[in-house]
C-alpha angles and dihedrals in degrees: 000000000000120000122209125187119211125192112247093240090055091061090064087213100111135066122246087245092059093044092050091049097046090049089049095238111194091233091070099042093101092057097067137036106228130355108242098251117142092241091057094060094081091066089043090053092050092050096045091048089077097038103078125058115223089243091062090052091051091051093049094050091046093051093046091053089050093049092050094052110129093019121107106233132192125246087251094058093043090049093048093050090050092046092058088078088063118089090224093062121096134180131228106200140196127178136202144165120268095258111181114255088006093294117214121025093245087071085070094040092054092053094045089051095058091044091053092044090056091051092052092046092050090054092050098039105028094167090070134062120229119201121200110220134192110201112203118221088220095153094057115114101200096117092161090060096054105034099083139054138167126236124179090346095307124113119225123191136189113222119201136147094217118125138194128043108006093217088068094052118117105244098195095114090056089071087065091051089051088061090064094057124097121239131019108328096156094129089060094044091052093046096049096041097047101039127085096208137033089241092056091046092051091050089051098054095037087054089051091051100042109013093107088058090057096248112167118209118208131191110198092195092103131116096228094047092049090048087065087054096049096108091055091049091049092048093051095047097045106025102023091212094160093062092051093049094045093049091049092053092044090057090052092048091050089050087060092050097258128126118243111266098207139013125213129206122216088259119027100185132097135211112243126199140125105328092343130109107154135149122265116229131189124227109185103298096346135076132215136187113237116250093006134087090239116127133171135191118227089259092049093050090049089052090050091053090049101041106024108023090154086075090065 
């Protein structure tokens, strides 16, 4: 076999923005903190050591143990969850939508990447523990984006009338779809038939695939986790800081000849409830939920953030 190496720019598959970033062009240095080189992780470790109160670590570990109830976990996963309460433990995280039956192959690649990164970091910084994490985009509502996949040239699709956050969908009918697939798909059948939500089912089969590597799966759609995020929610709803910061950076990027990479609305949060996942909008001192009759005064939305953050 002959191996040829081609420069990324010669593939004509990547934007100038990506090429400038990956080559660490000086013009983009002000748009990120540290380039992800292994030697830069020591400074990242030192900085993050002071970023998370012990109470937050305790909450995270507690919620993860709750989410894993009823699932047989490896010693590696159990050890990693426990280690998160230690100030010398750090996470390396990837995230992805809850595509049925894993969806595209890069779902696997992303997870393998964080696992391998943790192994390298442990070798270089043995006094610390590094936990690979898969964060589930359970609050996403793009059902059309996750419902189909291709196997051996054939397209398979999950049809359901459920609406709202996909992580809260009942996956029971997916076990029937699993019966149509060739080969041994027992881990998927078990996950979809025994789980009450798509998020729980995804955690189940991802744990089967990567549990021995110590991968920890987290679902942020939890009251206690969102309570830790309450100040950010409040800031976005009432001060709309994110929009201002994003627009400022976009102007600077455009000044360098690059296209904006992301756009922010005034409010970037959604209202979540049974079958509902709709944007929140502000109208003077009041708030409404798009395409619903739901309305809140400023005081009522503050109460929602404080008492029921899982609905945001």
